[in-house]
N, C-alpha and C positions, 0 to 999 in steps of 0.2 A: 428219734431217728439217728441211727449211727452214722459215723463219718462216711463209711462206705456206701450206705444207703443214700445219704445226702449227695455224695459225689455222683452216684448213678443217676439220681433224679436230675441233678444239674446237667449232666450229660444228655439226658433225654430231652430236657427243655432246650438246651443249646441246639441239638439236632433238629428238633421241631421248628425252632426259629429259623435255622438255616434253610429249611425246606418249607417255609410258611406258605408258599404258593405251589407246592407239589402235592396234589391230592393223594397220589399213590403212597408217598412217604408218610404223610400225615395219617392215612388210614392204617398203616402198619406200625405207627408209633406206639410204644408202650404207654405213652400219656393217654391215648384214647382208651385203653383198658383201665388205667388209673382213674379216669374221669367217668367211667361207666358207660361209655358210648361206643365201644369197640364194635359191637354188632349192629349198630344203627346204619341204616342206608346212607345217611348223610354225615357219617362220622368225621370225614375229612373237613367238611365245611363247618361242622360244629366245633371241632378242635381249633380250626383256624380262627373262628369267631371268638372262642374263649381266650386264645392267645392275644389277639388284637385288642380285645376288651381289657385284658390285664395290662397290656402295654399302655393303653390310653388312660387307665386308672392311675398310672404313675405320673401323669402330667401334673405339674404344679398348678395351683390356682392362678387364674389370670392376673389377680392383684398381687401375687408374689413378686418381689423385686427381682430383676435379672441376676443379681449377685447372690440370691438365696441358695441354700444348700440343694433344694429340690431341682432348681434349674441347672446347677452345676453337675449334678448326677445325671 
């Protein structure tokens, strides 16, 4: 992935996160096409769920100490 492509992708992710609860914006997001769900009836809900699941996957384990790198991030 080139820097320009990466920057574009990051911009699309940032925009989708800023509009996480706006179905019209999520439906039009280039991320929906990138995930192969652009034409789906529930594309907005699916993209929203994918983003929320990705955010939750970043959560450190419950037994990680509060000063660990994962919790600091």
